[in-house]
N, C-alpha and C positions, 0 to 999 in steps of 0.2 A: 303381405306377402312380399318375399327379399326377392328383386331383381339381380341377374346374373351381371349385366353392367354395373350395377351398385357396388355390388362385391367385389367384383373384377379391378373397380377405379379405388374401392378402400385400398385393396392389396397394392396398386399401384403406389399411391399415396405413403402408404406404410415402407414400401419399399426405398420408395425418395425422397421422404423428410420433409414433406411439404406438397401444395398444391400445384405451386407453378412449376418447380422440376415436372411433376407426373403428369400436369396439363401439356407439357413439354414432348414429354417422352409417348405420350398419347396422340398428342395430333390434335388437341380438342383447346378450346376454348377454358380459362380458368374456372368463367364462370358455371359452365357446364360442371366440370368438375366437383367443384364448391355445393353444386344444387345435388349432384347424385350423393354426396356424402352427407349432408343435410336427410336426404329423404331416410336413407340408410338408418340413420341415428336415431331418426322421427320412428321407421318403423321399428327397429328394435326398442325403445326406449330408452338408451343408456349414450353416455358420451363415449365415443371412440378415439378423438384425437383431442389432445389439449393444445389450441393455438398459441405459437408465440411470435417474435420478432424474427425468432431463425428461421420459423417454418412450422413444423407439427410433430408435436410427442404422442406415443400410444398412450392413451390410460391404458389401465389393468384391464380393461375390459375389452378394450382394444386389440393390447398385447394375444389375449387368449383368442378372440375372434380370428388374429391374422395365421395363427397355426394351422385351423382349420376350415380359412377360407382359401388357403394355397392351394390346397387340395382338392379342393371343389373346385377351383378356378385351373386347375391343369389336367382333371378328368375330363370337364367340360371341353374342353379346348382340344383333347384329344377323340372326342366324340366329334367336333366340328370337322378335324384333318380327314376321320376315318369315313364321312360323307361328303366329304368337298369331293366335287366334280373334277376339280384339277388339282396336280399334285405343285402345286406352287406352294415355295415356305414363306413366312411371314412373321412378325410379333417380335419380341424380345426376348433373346434365349443368354439367360447369366449362368456365368460357370467361376467355379471355382477349380482351380489350377495349383499345382504344388510347385512353389518358386525354383527349386532346383532344378525344376526341367523347363523351365522358360526358353531358352535357345532352340531344344525342338518342338514347344508346343506353338511358341506365337506364330509360327510359318502356316502352322496348319489351323489356327483359330482366323486369321488373314484370308487364306484361302477360301474358308466357309466363307467368310464375308464376302467375298469376292463374287462365289457361285451362286449367290443369293441376295441380289441387291433388296430386298424388299425384311431382311431378318437385321434385327440391330441387335448386335454382338458384344456383350460386357463379360468381360473376363478380368476375373480377382485369381492374382497369382502370390498366395498366400504355405505356408507349412502349417502353418495351422490347422486344425482337424475341425472346419465347417461343421455346422450343423443345418443344411439345407433348407428347412423351415423358417427357423427363429433367424438365419441370418439371411434369409431370402435369394437363395439361389435353386435354379431348376433343375442344376443336375452339378456334378463335382467329377475331376478326371484326378485320380487317387492310386499311387505307386505303392507297394511293396507287398505286406501280406493284409488282407483286411481283417478285422473282427467282427464275429457275428452282430448283426443288425435285422432290423425289417427293410432295410435298403434293399434296392434293386439292382445286381451288379453285372456287368457285361464285360467279359475280360477280353482285352486288345490285343493284348502279346506279354510273350514273357518279361521280367527283365532278370540279367543274370548278375551276378556279385561276387569278388574275392575281398579275403582278407590280406594285406598288403603293410607295409613299413619298408623303410630305407634302409640301405644297407648300413649306413652308418650307427641307426639305432640298433640294430640287430648284433652288431659288432659291440656294441657296452652293453646290451640287455641276453642277448643270447635268442635262439631260435626257439618260439616254442612247438611243444611235439604232438600236445592233444591241445584238443578245446577247453579240457581244464586247466591248464596252465596259465591262462589268460589271467587268473587271480593275482597272478605275480606280474602284470605289463601294464603299462601307461595304455587304456584304452583310448582312442580320439572318437567321440559318440557326440550324438544330437541331446543327451542328457537324459533319457531313459527308453533308451535300446534295448532289443533282444535281438542279439543273433542266434543265427539259429545254422545247423549244421546237421549233414545226415553222417550219421553215425548207424553203422551196421543195418542198415535197411528202416531207421527210427530216426527221428527229430529230435537233437540235441537241442535245449535252449538254454542260452549264455548269459546272463546279465553283467556284461564287461564295466568297467568304474573307469574314471582316470579323470587331471583335473584339467583337460584341455576339453570344452565343448562349444557346438555351433549348431544351428540351423542349416545347414549350404553344406551341398558336397563338396563344393571347389574349398570350401573352409579348410575342413577336414582334411583334404588331400595339399591343399598348403602347408597343414600342419604335418600330414607325412613326410612329406618332402622335405620339412626341416629338420626331422629326426625326432618328433615329440611323443610320436607311441604309432599303434596299431589301430588301421582302419577298416571297416567293411565299406567299398564303396564298388557301384556300379562300374561293369567291364568297360563303357565307352569313356569312363577317365583315368581309368590304370592300365590296359590295354598296351597303349604306346609307349607309356612310363615302364610298363613290365619289360618290355621289349628293346628300351633302351637301357634298361640297368638302374634308373635313376628309383625305383621300385621292386620287391623284392613278394611275389607271393608266398605267404603264409599259410600253413594249414592245409596245402595244396593236395594231402591224403583225405580231408574230412570238408567235402565241397559244401557249398549253401544250399540249400533248396531252392528253383525259382519261384520270383518273386513275382508281381504280375503288374501291369498298368491294364486300369479298369475305367469304365463309367459309370458312376453309381447314381440311382435316379430315386423318388421316393416312389411306393408299391402303386400299382396299378395294373389293369390287365394290360392297357396297349400303351407306350410311351406319348408323347406330342411328337409331330412330324418333324420338327425342328430337334430335338434329341435323335431321333434315328437320322437325320441328316448326318451331327455332332459323331455321333458312333461308329456312320460309315465311311466317313471321311478321318477319323483317326485308324482305322481297320484299313483304309486305305495306303495311308501313310506310314504305319509301324509293320502290320502282320506283315508284310511280305519278306520283314529281315529284322528277326530274332534278336538282332545285336543292338537296332535300335533302340533306347533306355530313357529315361527321365529322370526316375531317382528311384532307391533303394535304402 
């Protein structure tokens, strides 16, 4: 019979990349962690980890087990939370957050750690679309338009964006009258953008192209200010620049549908208490002010 502690320890070692780091995270002696792993491998009759001088790497069987074991551990932790006689929040919370939102989100994550001294908060800021299971995250904060998936999403706040360009660019290339005119313009994009517009009650999707691409909103903003093309950017970046005249709103008659800021987790009846705490603090910071945005 596989024990929960052994399964939980295996997930910790897999995510930490070695026994020493996992033991430190769990506050256990390395010998205890090693003993639990050996017991799990003996019970299952397979090798889960290939030890080396740099730590430990998952075998094929270990990688397969990691995906399923993470779900089991999450569900059991949620069950423990549900029957706990106190509201104390503890353990480790691994969060994937958008790199372009680090300025807005970093203070939130710091406040979360301050409020819950027994909670270990690990945030990875990346604009790469992570896989919660295989990349070892408990939850993701995502901004924009969510694709259909089996994940559970909680909307935190709306995100607003505008299409903008510099006066110099428009003077040289002209003002597009409709979204269809963007085909004749240089678009500043992340590389695989889908720009959405409200047109007569329906959503029109345009796939713009251009020679300048970047995976960060500030980089696209700089390119727009230099007159390199047209960009779709969040209001918190563009509003002061539109007011100063450094940028001009383009296609004002075709507003963009509201995107959103979301907390995304694995499916399950109830999220662990630590994920609820993250969700609540995000709602506290962002929901009262709809203009507070992270990234589109």
